[in-house]
MARDRENDREN-357413 format. One record per residue: residue in three letters; z, x, y of N, C-alpha, C in turn; residue number from 1. Coordinates in nm, 3 decimals. Layout:
! residues N
{ALA {Z X Y} {Z X Y} {Z X Y} NUM} ...
END
This chain:
! residues 201
{MET {-0.001 0.082 -0.122} {0.000 -0.001 0.001} {0.001 0.085 0.127} 1} {ARG {0.031 0.212 0.116} {0.047 0.295 0.234} {-0.081 0.296 0.318} 2} {ARG {-0.198 0.295 0.258} {-0.322 0.308 0.335} {-0.348 0.183 0.423} 3} {PHE {-0.277 0.073 0.399} {-0.298 -0.047 0.477} {-0.210 -0.052 0.601} 4} {PHE {-0.129 0.047 0.621} {-0.029 0.039 0.731} {-0.030 0.169 0.810} 5} {PRO {-0.126 0.190 0.902} {-0.145 0.317 0.969} {-0.049 0.337 1.087} 6} {LEU {0.082 0.345 1.056} {0.178 0.371 1.166} {0.164 0.516 1.207} 7} {LEU {0.181 0.543 1.333} {0.168 0.673 1.388} {0.305 0.730 1.426} 8} {LEU {0.320 0.862 1.416} {0.443 0.925 1.461} {0.437 0.945 1.609} 9} {LEU {0.524 0.881 1.682} {0.538 0.896 1.826} {0.687 0.907 1.858} 10} {LEU {0.716 0.963 1.972} {0.854 0.966 2.016} {0.886 0.837 2.086} 11} {LEU {0.999 0.774 2.051} {1.039 0.652 2.119} {1.079 0.687 2.259} 12} {ALA {1.035 0.605 2.354} {1.062 0.626 2.493} {1.215 0.612 2.513} 13} {GLY {1.268 0.695 2.598} {1.409 0.691 2.625} {1.444 0.564 2.701} 14} {CYS {1.565 0.511 2.675} {1.609 0.390 2.743} {1.672 0.426 2.875} 15} {ALA {1.678 0.326 2.963} {1.748 0.344 3.088} {1.896 0.364 3.055} 16} {ALA {1.960 0.444 3.137} {2.102 0.472 3.113} {2.184 0.344 3.117} 17} {THR {2.271 0.331 3.015} {2.358 0.215 3.006} {2.493 0.249 3.067} 18} {PRO {2.541 0.162 3.159} {2.674 0.191 3.213} {2.780 0.204 3.108} 19} {VAL {2.865 0.306 3.120} {2.966 0.331 3.020} {3.091 0.256 3.059} 20} {ALA {3.146 0.179 2.962} {3.273 0.105 2.986} {3.386 0.202 2.995} 21} {PRO {3.491 0.168 3.065} {3.608 0.257 3.075} {3.675 0.272 2.940} 22} {PRO {3.742 0.383 2.919} {3.812 0.405 2.793} {3.915 0.298 2.764} 23} {ALA {3.932 0.267 2.635} {4.035 0.170 2.598} {4.175 0.237 2.607} 24} {ALA {4.275 0.158 2.642} {4.412 0.211 2.646} {4.454 0.257 2.505} 25} {ASP {4.413 0.180 2.403} {4.443 0.214 2.264} {4.313 0.195 2.181} 26} {PRO {4.235 0.301 2.165} {4.105 0.289 2.092} {4.120 0.231 1.953} 27} {VAL {4.227 0.264 1.882} {4.242 0.213 1.744} {4.264 0.062 1.748} 28} {GLN {4.345 0.011 1.837} {4.363 -0.131 1.848} {4.233 -0.199 1.894} 29} {ALA {4.164 -0.137 1.986} {4.037 -0.193 2.032} {3.935 -0.202 1.920} 30} {TRP {3.936 -0.102 1.831} {3.847 -0.102 1.717} {3.882 -0.217 1.625} 31} {GLY {4.009 -0.243 1.599} {4.051 -0.354 1.516} {4.005 -0.485 1.575} 32} {ASP {4.024 -0.503 1.706} {3.979 -0.624 1.775} {3.828 -0.639 1.765} 33} {HIS {3.755 -0.531 1.781} {3.610 -0.531 1.772} {3.565 -0.576 1.633} 34} {GLN {3.625 -0.524 1.528} {3.586 -0.560 1.393} {3.613 -0.709 1.366} 35} {ARG {3.726 -0.756 1.413} {3.760 -0.899 1.391} {3.659 -0.988 1.466} 36} {GLN {3.615 -0.948 1.583} {3.522 -1.029 1.657} {3.387 -1.037 1.589} 37} {LEU {3.347 -0.925 1.523} {3.218 -0.924 1.458} {3.220 -0.978 1.314} 38} {ALA {3.338 -0.997 1.259} {3.350 -1.040 1.118} {3.282 -1.175 1.096} 39} {GLY {3.286 -1.264 1.193} {3.227 -1.394 1.175} {3.080 -1.404 1.207} 40} {VAL {3.018 -1.292 1.246} {2.877 -1.293 1.285} {2.793 -1.274 1.157} 41} {THR {2.739 -1.380 1.105} {2.656 -1.372 0.983} {2.507 -1.400 1.009} 42} {GLY {2.475 -1.451 1.126} {2.337 -1.481 1.156} {2.298 -1.419 1.291} 43} {TRP {2.187 -1.341 1.294} {2.142 -1.280 1.417} {1.996 -1.239 1.407} 44} {GLN {1.940 -1.212 1.521} {1.801 -1.165 1.527} {1.792 -1.051 1.633} 45} {LEU {1.724 -0.945 1.595} {1.709 -0.836 1.691} {1.562 -0.800 1.700} 46} {GLY {1.524 -0.745 1.813} {1.391 -0.692 1.834} {1.404 -0.553 1.896} 47} {GLY {1.315 -0.463 1.859} {1.323 -0.330 1.917} {1.215 -0.241 1.857} 48} {ARG {1.251 -0.113 1.843} {1.158 -0.012 1.794} {1.228 0.074 1.692} 49} {ILE {1.150 0.121 1.594} {1.208 0.205 1.490} {1.112 0.319 1.464} 50} {ALA {1.167 0.438 1.447} {1.090 0.555 1.403} {1.151 0.612 1.278} 51} {ILE {1.069 0.647 1.182} {1.110 0.699 1.054} {1.039 0.831 1.028} 52} {ARG {1.113 0.932 0.994} {1.051 1.063 0.968} {1.104 1.118 0.836} 53} {THR {1.015 1.157 0.751} {1.050 1.230 0.628} {1.012 1.375 0.645} 54} {GLU {1.016 1.450 0.537} {0.989 1.595 0.547} {0.849 1.624 0.598} 55} {ASP {0.750 1.542 0.561} {0.614 1.571 0.600} {0.535 1.456 0.662} 56} {GLU {0.602 1.343 0.687} {0.534 1.229 0.747} {0.625 1.158 0.846} 57} {GLY {0.567 1.081 0.936} {0.647 1.005 1.029} {0.573 0.878 1.070} 58} {TRP {0.651 0.778 1.107} {0.596 0.648 1.146} {0.676 0.595 1.263} 59} {GLN {0.612 0.512 1.341} {0.683 0.434 1.445} {0.629 0.292 1.442} 60} {ALA {0.718 0.194 1.467} {0.677 0.054 1.468} {0.770 -0.024 1.561} 61} {SER {0.725 -0.137 1.604} {0.813 -0.236 1.661} {0.877 -0.310 1.544} 62} {ILE {1.001 -0.359 1.565} {1.074 -0.424 1.457} {1.131 -0.558 1.508} 63} {ASP {1.114 -0.657 1.426} {1.181 -0.788 1.447} {1.257 -0.818 1.321} 64} {TRP {1.388 -0.832 1.332} {1.476 -0.846 1.215} {1.554 -0.976 1.234} 65} {ARG {1.547 -1.063 1.135} {1.623 -1.188 1.136} {1.713 -1.188 1.013} 66} {GLN {1.843 -1.199 1.035} {1.942 -1.196 0.929} {2.025 -1.323 0.929} 67} {GLN {2.033 -1.389 0.812} {2.115 -1.509 0.799} {2.193 -1.500 0.669} 68} {ALA {2.321 -1.459 0.682} {2.401 -1.433 0.561} {2.331 -1.326 0.477} 69} {GLN {2.297 -1.354 0.349} {2.230 -1.258 0.264} {2.079 -1.256 0.282} 70} {ASP {2.026 -1.359 0.348} {1.880 -1.369 0.364} {1.835 -1.290 0.484} 71} {TYR {1.725 -1.219 0.473} {1.672 -1.146 0.586} {1.521 -1.143 0.581} 72} {ALA {1.463 -1.124 0.699} {1.318 -1.107 0.714} {1.300 -0.999 0.822} 73} {ILE {1.230 -0.891 0.784} {1.205 -0.780 0.870} {1.053 -0.764 0.888} 74} {HIS {1.008 -0.774 1.014} {0.866 -0.760 1.043} {0.844 -0.635 1.122} 75} {LEU {0.756 -0.545 1.071} {0.724 -0.421 1.138} {0.579 -0.424 1.181} 76} {THR {0.549 -0.383 1.304} {0.416 -0.380 1.355} {0.388 -0.245 1.414} 77} {GLY {0.276 -0.182 1.373} {0.241 -0.049 1.419} {0.197 -0.050 1.563} 78} {PRO {0.184 0.069 1.626} {0.141 0.078 1.766} {0.005 0.010 1.788} 79} {LEU {-0.004 -0.063 1.898} {-0.126 -0.137 1.935} {-0.167 -0.234 1.825} 80} {GLY {-0.072 -0.283 1.750} {-0.102 -0.382 1.648} {-0.170 -0.324 1.527} 81} {GLN {-0.165 -0.195 1.509} {-0.236 -0.130 1.394} {-0.150 -0.142 1.271} 82} {GLY {-0.169 -0.249 1.198} {-0.101 -0.268 1.071} {0.036 -0.333 1.087} 83} {SER {0.078 -0.407 0.985} {0.208 -0.473 0.988} {0.260 -0.483 0.847} 84} {LEU {0.390 -0.492 0.836} {0.459 -0.510 0.710} {0.563 -0.619 0.727} 85} {HIS {0.585 -0.697 0.622} {0.687 -0.798 0.623} {0.774 -0.780 0.500} 86} {LEU {0.904 -0.752 0.524} {0.999 -0.733 0.415} {1.096 -0.849 0.417} 87} {GLN {1.110 -0.918 0.307} {1.196 -1.038 0.301} {1.280 -1.031 0.174} 88} {GLY {1.409 -1.063 0.189} {1.501 -1.059 0.076} {1.605 -1.168 0.087} 89} {ASP {1.667 -1.201 -0.031} {1.766 -1.309 -0.035} {1.886 -1.271 -0.118} 90} {GLY {1.905 -1.143 -0.142} {2.019 -1.100 -0.226} {1.989 -1.095 -0.371} 91} {ARG {1.873 -1.154 -0.411} {1.833 -1.150 -0.551} {1.703 -1.074 -0.575} 92} {GLN {1.606 -1.092 -0.482} {1.485 -1.019 -0.494} {1.428 -0.992 -0.354} 93} {VAL {1.337 -0.896 -0.347} {1.276 -0.855 -0.220} {1.126 -0.859 -0.235} 94} {THR {1.057 -0.904 -0.132} {0.912 -0.899 -0.127} {0.866 -0.815 -0.012} 95} {LEU {0.758 -0.741 -0.033} {0.697 -0.658 0.070} {0.550 -0.693 0.080} 96} {SER {0.503 -0.731 0.198} {0.365 -0.778 0.215} {0.304 -0.709 0.338} 97} {ASP {0.176 -0.679 0.324} {0.099 -0.625 0.438} {-0.016 -0.721 0.479} 98} {GLY {-0.009 -0.844 0.432} {-0.113 -0.941 0.459} {-0.224 -0.944 0.358} 99} {GLU {-0.236 -0.843 0.275} {-0.335 -0.836 0.171} {-0.273 -0.834 0.035} 100} {ALA {-0.162 -0.766 0.020} {-0.094 -0.759 -0.109} {0.052 -0.785 -0.088} 101} {THR {0.116 -0.844 -0.192} {0.258 -0.873 -0.190} {0.323 -0.817 -0.315} 102} {LEU {0.426 -0.738 -0.296} {0.495 -0.675 -0.407} {0.641 -0.723 -0.414} 103} {VAL {0.696 -0.721 -0.535} {0.830 -0.779 -0.553} {0.916 -0.676 -0.628} 104} {ASP {1.044 -0.670 -0.586} {1.139 -0.583 -0.654} {1.277 -0.645 -0.636} 105} {GLU {1.376 -0.588 -0.703} {1.512 -0.634 -0.688} {1.587 -0.561 -0.579} 106} {ASP {1.529 -0.449 -0.530} {1.601 -0.364 -0.434} {1.505 -0.321 -0.321} 107} {ALA {1.547 -0.344 -0.198} {1.461 -0.311 -0.085} {1.438 -0.159 -0.071} 108} {GLU {1.544 -0.082 -0.088} {1.528 0.061 -0.073} {1.432 0.122 -0.174} 109} {THR {1.445 0.076 -0.300} {1.355 0.123 -0.403} {1.212 0.086 -0.373} 110} {LEU {1.188 -0.040 -0.331} {1.053 -0.088 -0.301} {0.990 -0.013 -0.185} 111} {LEU {1.063 0.008 -0.077} {1.008 0.078 0.038} {0.977 0.224 0.004} 112} {TYR {1.063 0.288 -0.072} {1.037 0.427 -0.105} {0.918 0.438 -0.199} 113} {ARG {0.906 0.352 -0.296} {0.795 0.356 -0.391} {0.661 0.332 -0.323} 114} {GLU {0.656 0.236 -0.231} {0.530 0.194 -0.174} {0.498 0.263 -0.041} 115} {MET {0.600 0.300 0.036} {0.575 0.356 0.166} {0.624 0.502 0.183} 116} {GLY {0.704 0.548 0.088} {0.761 0.681 0.101} {0.877 0.686 0.200} 117} {TRP {0.926 0.571 0.240} {1.038 0.563 0.335} {1.172 0.558 0.264} 118} {ARG {1.268 0.627 0.317} {1.405 0.613 0.271} {1.478 0.539 0.382} 119} {MET {1.492 0.409 0.364} {1.549 0.324 0.469} {1.661 0.238 0.407} 120} {PRO {1.786 0.261 0.444} {1.899 0.193 0.383} {1.916 0.050 0.434} 121} {VAL {1.831 -0.040 0.393} {1.825 -0.175 0.448} {1.958 -0.248 0.433} 122} {SER {2.016 -0.240 0.311} {2.138 -0.317 0.286} {2.255 -0.274 0.375} 123} {ALA {2.260 -0.144 0.406} {2.367 -0.097 0.495} {2.331 -0.112 0.643} 124} {LEU {2.203 -0.106 0.675} {2.160 -0.113 0.813} {2.193 -0.246 0.880} 125} {ARG {2.204 -0.352 0.803} {2.241 -0.480 0.862} {2.380 -0.476 0.923} 126} {TYR {2.467 -0.391 0.865} {2.602 -0.374 0.923} {2.599 -0.272 1.035} 127} {TRP {2.531 -0.160 1.011} {2.526 -0.052 1.113} {2.466 -0.104 1.243} 128} {ALA {2.369 -0.193 1.235} {2.310 -0.245 1.357} {2.408 -0.319 1.445} 129} {LEU {2.518 -0.365 1.386} {2.623 -0.433 1.461} {2.732 -0.338 1.505} 130} {GLY {2.720 -0.211 1.466} {2.826 -0.116 1.498} {2.942 -0.125 1.400} 131} {LEU {2.914 -0.164 1.277} {3.016 -0.177 1.171} {2.979 -0.088 1.051} 132} {PRO {3.079 -0.038 0.977} {3.046 0.024 0.850} {3.010 -0.083 0.748} 133} {ALA {2.920 -0.047 0.659} {2.888 -0.135 0.544} {3.007 -0.136 0.450} 134} {PRO {3.016 -0.236 0.363} {3.123 -0.235 0.262} {3.118 -0.110 0.178} 135} {GLY {3.234 -0.054 0.144} {3.238 0.065 0.065} {3.303 0.180 0.142} 136} {ALA {3.312 0.295 0.076} {3.376 0.408 0.135} {3.299 0.460 0.255} 137} {ALA {3.373 0.504 0.357} {3.308 0.557 0.477} {3.407 0.640 0.556} 138} {GLU {3.360 0.732 0.634} {3.438 0.811 0.727} {3.381 0.785 0.868} 139} {HIS {3.471 0.754 0.963} {3.421 0.720 1.095} {3.499 0.792 1.207} 140} {GLU {3.432 0.801 1.319} {3.492 0.852 1.441} {3.473 0.746 1.550} 141} {LEU {3.576 0.717 1.625} {3.567 0.622 1.733} {3.530 0.689 1.863} 142} {ASN {3.461 0.614 1.952} {3.438 0.664 2.086} {3.560 0.623 2.174} 143} {PRO {3.568 0.666 2.296} {3.687 0.632 2.381} {3.706 0.484 2.402} 144} {GLN {3.601 0.404 2.384} {3.610 0.260 2.404} {3.662 0.185 2.280} 145} {GLY {3.684 0.258 2.174} {3.729 0.193 2.048} {3.618 0.131 1.970} 146} {GLN {3.499 0.188 1.977} {3.383 0.147 1.899} {3.341 0.263 1.809} 147} {LEU {3.257 0.232 1.712} {3.208 0.340 1.626} {3.124 0.438 1.711} 148} {GLY {3.160 0.565 1.701} {3.082 0.670 1.764} {2.994 0.741 1.658} 149} {ARG {3.059 0.774 1.548} {2.986 0.836 1.435} {3.039 0.775 1.303} 150} {LEU {2.950 0.774 1.206} {2.985 0.720 1.075} {2.918 0.804 0.968} 151} {ARG {2.987 0.828 0.862} {2.929 0.894 0.744} {2.952 0.800 0.625} 152} {GLN {2.841 0.755 0.568} {2.851 0.656 0.461} {2.730 0.666 0.368} 153} {ALA {2.755 0.660 0.238} {2.648 0.653 0.135} {2.548 0.765 0.152} 154} {GLY {2.594 0.883 0.192} {2.503 0.996 0.206} {2.431 1.002 0.340} 155} {TRP {2.459 0.908 0.432} {2.395 0.906 0.560} {2.491 0.940 0.668} 156} {SER {2.444 1.000 0.777} {2.519 1.021 0.898} {2.459 0.933 1.009} 157} {ILE {2.541 0.858 1.075} {2.494 0.762 1.176} {2.566 0.791 1.310} 158} {GLU {2.489 0.799 1.416} {2.540 0.814 1.548} {2.508 0.688 1.632} 159} {PHE {2.606 0.629 1.694} {2.590 0.507 1.771} {2.596 0.539 1.920} 160} {ARG {2.496 0.491 1.992} {2.490 0.519 2.136} {2.460 0.394 2.214} 161} {ASP {2.481 0.401 2.346} {2.439 0.300 2.442} {2.488 0.160 2.406} 162} {TYR {2.617 0.144 2.386} {2.673 0.009 2.359} {2.644 -0.079 2.480} 163} {THR {2.599 -0.200 2.449} {2.554 -0.295 2.553} {2.620 -0.429 2.528} 164} {ARG {2.661 -0.495 2.636} {2.715 -0.630 2.626} {2.605 -0.729 2.601} 165} {ARG {2.618 -0.807 2.489} {2.521 -0.908 2.454} {2.598 -1.036 2.428} 166} {GLY {2.606 -1.119 2.531} {2.686 -1.240 2.521} {2.833 -1.202 2.513} 167} {GLU {2.901 -1.247 2.411} {3.045 -1.219 2.393} {3.068 -1.089 2.318} 168} {LEU {2.962 -1.023 2.273} {2.975 -0.907 2.188} {2.928 -0.780 2.258} 169} {THR {2.980 -0.668 2.216} {2.933 -0.536 2.262} {2.873 -0.464 2.137} 170} {LEU {2.744 -0.433 2.142} {2.671 -0.381 2.029} {2.597 -0.254 2.066} 171} {PRO {2.572 -0.166 1.968} {2.501 -0.040 1.996} {2.356 -0.068 2.032} 172} {GLY {2.308 0.010 2.130} {2.168 -0.002 2.174} {2.077 0.095 2.103} 173} {ARG {2.132 0.205 2.052} {2.053 0.304 1.980} {2.134 0.357 1.864} 174} {LEU {2.068 0.379 1.752} {2.126 0.435 1.632} {2.042 0.555 1.586} 175} {PHE {2.106 0.664 1.557} {2.040 0.781 1.495} {2.096 0.795 1.356} 176} {ILE {2.011 0.784 1.255} {2.053 0.777 1.117} {1.982 0.889 1.042} 177} {SER {2.054 0.971 0.965} {1.987 1.084 0.900} {2.061 1.123 0.773} 178} {ASN {1.982 1.180 0.682} {2.037 1.253 0.568} {1.944 1.368 0.543} 179} {HIS {1.958 1.436 0.430} {1.875 1.558 0.408} {1.730 1.523 0.376} 180} {GLN {1.694 1.396 0.364} {1.557 1.357 0.329} {1.487 1.280 0.439} 181} {ALA {1.557 1.223 0.534} {1.493 1.136 0.631} {1.574 1.126 0.759} 182} {GLN {1.503 1.092 0.867} {1.566 1.061 0.993} {1.511 0.928 1.042} 183} {ILE {1.601 0.841 1.088} {1.565 0.710 1.138} {1.623 0.694 1.275} 184} {ARG {1.545 0.643 1.368} {1.593 0.610 1.502} {1.563 0.465 1.531} 185} {LEU {1.665 0.389 1.562} {1.649 0.246 1.594} {1.693 0.222 1.735} 186} {VAL {1.606 0.160 1.815} {1.632 0.119 1.953} {1.631 -0.032 1.956} 187} {VAL {1.743 -0.093 1.997} {1.754 -0.240 2.003} {1.728 -0.284 2.147} 188} {ASP {1.617 -0.355 2.168} {1.583 -0.406 2.299} {1.642 -0.544 2.326} 189} {ARG {1.660 -0.620 2.219} {1.714 -0.756 2.236} {1.791 -0.791 2.110} 190} {TRP {1.893 -0.872 2.128} {1.976 -0.918 2.016} {2.031 -1.055 2.052} 191} {GLU {2.032 -1.146 1.956} {2.088 -1.279 1.982} {2.146 -1.333 1.853} 192} {PRO {2.258 -1.406 1.862} {2.317 -1.467 1.742} {2.237 -1.587 1.699} 193} {LEU {2.245 -1.620 1.571} {2.188 -1.740 1.515} {2.299 -1.828 1.463} 194} {GLU {2.275 -1.957 1.468} {2.375 -2.050 1.414} {2.399 -2.022 1.266} 195} {GLN {2.527 -2.026 1.227} {2.562 -2.000 1.089} {2.519 -2.119 1.001} 196} {THR {2.465 -2.081 0.885} {2.425 -2.185 0.784} {2.508 -2.161 0.663} 197} {GLU {2.517 -2.261 0.578} {2.595 -2.250 0.457} {2.529 -2.157 0.359} 198} {ASP {2.610 -2.074 0.293} {2.555 -1.985 0.191} {2.507 -2.064 0.073} 199} {ARG {2.410 -2.006 0.005} {2.357 -2.066 -0.116} {2.461 -2.058 -0.228} 200} {PRO {2.466 -2.156 -0.317} {2.564 -2.147 -0.429} {2.526 -2.031 -0.521} 201} 
END
Protein backbone atom coordinates (compact mmCIF):
# COMPACT_ATOMS: atom_id res chain seq x y z
CA MET A 1 0.00 0.00 0.00
CA ARG A 2 2.95 2.34 0.46
CA ARG A 3 3.06 3.36 -3.21
CA PHE A 4 -0.47 4.78 -2.99
CA PHE A 5 0.40 7.31 -0.30
CA PRO A 6 3.18 9.69 -1.44
CA LEU A 7 3.72 11.64 1.77
CA LEU A 8 6.75 13.89 1.68
CA LEU A 9 9.25 14.59 4.43
CA LEU A 10 8.95 18.25 5.38
CA LEU A 11 9.67 20.15 8.54
CA LEU A 12 6.53 21.18 10.40
CA ALA A 13 6.26 24.93 10.65
CA GLY A 14 6.90 26.26 14.11
CA CYS A 15 3.89 27.43 16.07
CA ALA A 16 3.44 30.88 17.48
CA ALA A 17 4.74 31.14 21.02
CA THR A 18 2.15 30.06 23.57
CA PRO A 19 1.92 32.15 26.74
CA VAL A 20 3.31 30.20 29.67
CA ALA A 21 1.05 29.85 32.70
CA PRO A 22 2.55 30.77 36.09
CA PRO A 23 4.06 27.92 38.12
CA ALA A 24 1.70 25.99 40.36
CA ALA A 25 2.11 26.44 44.12
CA ASP A 26 2.14 22.63 44.42
CA PRO A 27 2.88 20.93 41.05
CA VAL A 28 2.13 17.45 42.42
CA GLN A 29 -1.31 18.48 43.63
CA ALA A 30 -1.93 20.35 40.36
CA TRP A 31 -1.01 17.17 38.47
CA GLY A 32 -3.53 15.15 40.49
CA ASP A 33 -6.25 17.74 39.79
CA HIS A 34 -5.31 17.72 36.10
CA GLN A 35 -5.60 13.94 35.86
CA ARG A 36 -8.99 13.92 37.59
CA GLN A 37 -10.28 16.59 35.23
CA LEU A 38 -9.22 14.58 32.18
CA ALA A 39 -10.40 11.20 33.51
CA GLY A 40 -13.94 11.74 32.27
CA VAL A 41 -12.93 12.83 28.76
CA THR A 42 -13.72 9.83 26.55
CA GLY A 43 -14.80 11.57 23.35
CA TRP A 44 -12.79 14.17 21.43
CA GLN A 45 -11.65 15.29 18.02
CA LEU A 46 -8.37 16.91 17.08
CA GLY A 47 -6.91 18.34 13.91
CA GLY A 48 -3.31 19.16 13.21
CA ARG A 49 -0.13 17.95 11.57
CA ILE A 50 2.05 14.91 12.07
CA ALA A 51 5.55 14.04 10.89
CA ILE A 52 6.99 10.54 11.11
CA ARG A 53 10.63 9.68 10.51
CA THR A 54 12.28 6.28 10.50
CA GLU A 55 15.93 5.46 9.89
CA ASP A 56 15.73 6.00 6.13
CA GLU A 57 12.30 7.47 5.33
CA GLY A 58 10.05 10.30 6.45
CA TRP A 59 6.49 11.46 5.96
CA GLN A 60 4.34 14.44 6.82
CA ALA A 61 0.55 14.68 6.77
CA SER A 62 -2.36 16.61 8.15
CA ILE A 63 -4.24 14.58 10.74
CA ASP A 64 -7.86 14.48 11.81
CA TRP A 65 -8.48 12.16 14.76
CA ARG A 66 -11.88 11.35 16.23
CA GLN A 67 -11.95 9.28 19.43
CA GLN A 68 -15.10 7.99 21.15
CA ALA A 69 -14.31 5.62 24.01
CA GLN A 70 -12.57 2.63 22.30
CA ASP A 71 -13.69 3.63 18.81
CA TYR A 72 -11.46 5.87 16.72
CA ALA A 73 -11.06 7.15 13.19
CA ILE A 74 -7.79 8.72 12.05
CA HIS A 75 -7.60 10.42 8.66
CA LEU A 76 -4.20 11.37 7.24
CA THR A 77 -3.80 13.54 4.15
CA GLY A 78 -0.49 14.19 2.41
CA PRO A 79 0.78 17.64 1.40
CA LEU A 80 -1.35 19.35 -1.26
CA GLY A 81 -3.82 16.47 -1.01
CA GLN A 82 -1.31 13.95 -2.34
CA GLY A 83 -2.68 10.70 -0.99
CA SER A 84 -4.72 9.89 2.07
CA LEU A 85 -5.11 7.09 4.59
CA HIS A 86 -8.00 6.23 6.87
CA LEU A 87 -7.34 4.14 9.98
CA GLN A 88 -10.37 2.99 11.95
CA GLY A 89 -10.60 0.76 15.00
CA ASP A 90 -13.08 -0.34 17.64
CA GLY A 91 -11.00 -2.24 20.18
CA ARG A 92 -11.50 -5.53 18.34
CA GLN A 93 -10.18 -4.93 14.84
CA VAL A 94 -8.56 -2.19 12.77
CA THR A 95 -8.99 -1.29 9.11
CA LEU A 96 -6.57 0.70 6.97
CA SER A 97 -7.78 2.16 3.66
CA ASP A 98 -6.25 4.38 0.99
CA GLY A 99 -9.42 4.61 -1.13
CA GLU A 100 -8.37 1.70 -3.36
CA ALA A 101 -7.57 -1.09 -0.94
CA THR A 102 -8.73 -1.89 2.59
CA LEU A 103 -6.74 -4.07 4.95
CA VAL A 104 -7.78 -5.55 8.30
CA ASP A 105 -5.83 -6.55 11.40
CA GLU A 106 -6.35 -6.88 15.12
CA ASP A 107 -3.65 -4.35 16.01
CA ALA A 108 -3.11 -0.84 14.61
CA GLU A 109 0.62 -0.71 15.30
CA THR A 110 1.23 -4.03 13.54
CA LEU A 111 -0.89 -3.02 10.54
CA LEU A 112 0.78 0.37 10.09
CA TYR A 113 4.27 -1.06 10.36
CA ARG A 114 3.58 -3.90 7.96
CA GLU A 115 1.94 -1.75 5.30
CA MET A 116 3.57 1.67 5.75
CA GLY A 117 6.81 1.03 7.60
CA TRP A 118 5.63 3.35 10.38
CA ARG A 119 6.13 2.71 14.06
CA MET A 120 3.23 4.69 15.50
CA PRO A 121 1.92 3.82 18.99
CA VAL A 122 -1.75 4.48 18.24
CA SER A 123 -3.17 2.86 21.38
CA ALA A 124 -0.97 4.96 23.67
CA LEU A 125 -1.11 8.14 21.59
CA ARG A 126 -4.81 8.62 22.40
CA TYR A 127 -3.73 9.22 26.01
CA TRP A 128 -0.54 11.12 25.26
CA ALA A 129 -2.46 13.58 23.08
CA LEU A 130 -4.34 14.62 26.23
CA GLY A 131 -1.16 14.96 28.26
CA LEU A 132 -1.76 11.72 30.16
CA PRO A 133 0.25 8.50 30.47
CA ALA A 134 -1.36 5.45 28.88
CA PRO A 135 -2.36 2.62 31.24
CA GLY A 136 0.67 0.65 32.38
CA ALA A 137 4.10 1.34 33.77
CA ALA A 138 5.56 4.77 33.08
CA GLU A 139 8.10 7.28 34.38
CA HIS A 140 7.21 10.95 34.21
CA GLU A 141 8.52 14.41 34.93
CA LEU A 142 6.20 17.32 35.67
CA ASN A 143 6.64 20.86 34.41
CA PRO A 144 6.33 23.78 36.87
CA GLN A 145 2.60 24.05 36.12
CA GLY A 146 1.93 20.49 37.30
CA GLN A 147 1.46 18.99 33.83
CA LEU A 148 3.40 16.27 32.08
CA GLY A 149 6.70 17.63 30.81
CA ARG A 150 8.35 14.35 29.87
CA LEU A 151 7.20 10.75 29.85
CA ARG A 152 8.94 7.43 29.30
CA GLN A 153 6.57 4.59 28.51
CA ALA A 154 6.53 1.35 26.50
CA GLY A 155 9.96 2.06 25.04
CA TRP A 156 9.06 5.60 23.93
CA SER A 157 10.20 8.99 25.19
CA ILE A 158 7.62 11.77 24.94
CA GLU A 159 8.13 15.50 25.41
CA PHE A 160 5.06 17.70 25.90
CA ARG A 161 5.18 21.37 24.90
CA ASP A 162 2.99 24.43 24.39
CA TYR A 163 0.11 23.59 26.71
CA THR A 164 -2.95 25.52 25.55
CA ARG A 165 -6.29 26.26 27.16
CA ARG A 166 -9.07 24.53 25.21
CA GLY A 167 -12.39 25.21 26.86
CA GLU A 168 -12.19 23.94 30.44
CA LEU A 169 -9.06 21.89 29.77
CA THR A 170 -5.37 22.59 29.32
CA LEU A 171 -3.81 20.29 26.72
CA PRO A 172 -0.42 19.95 25.01
CA GLY A 173 -0.02 21.72 21.69
CA ARG A 174 3.04 19.79 20.53
CA LEU A 175 4.36 16.32 21.26
CA PHE A 176 7.81 14.96 20.41
CA ILE A 177 7.79 11.16 20.53
CA SER A 178 10.82 8.99 19.87
CA ASN A 179 12.53 5.67 20.37
CA HIS A 180 15.56 4.08 18.75
CA GLN A 181 13.57 3.30 15.59
CA ALA A 182 11.35 6.30 14.93
CA GLN A 183 10.62 9.94 15.65
CA ILE A 184 7.10 11.38 15.63
CA ARG A 185 6.11 15.01 15.94
CA LEU A 186 2.46 15.93 16.50
CA VAL A 187 1.20 19.51 16.34
CA VAL A 188 -2.38 20.02 17.54
CA ASP A 189 -4.06 23.00 15.84
CA ARG A 190 -7.56 22.36 17.15
CA TRP A 191 -9.18 20.15 19.75
CA GLU A 192 -12.78 19.81 20.87
CA PRO A 193 -14.67 17.43 23.16
CA LEU A 194 -17.39 15.16 21.86
CA GLU A 195 -20.48 14.14 23.77
CA GLN A 196 -20.00 10.89 25.62
CA THR A 197 -21.83 7.86 24.25
CA GLU A 198 -22.50 4.56 25.96
CA ASP A 199 -19.84 1.92 25.55
CA ARG A 200 -20.67 -1.18 23.58
CA PRO A 201 -21.48 -4.29 25.62
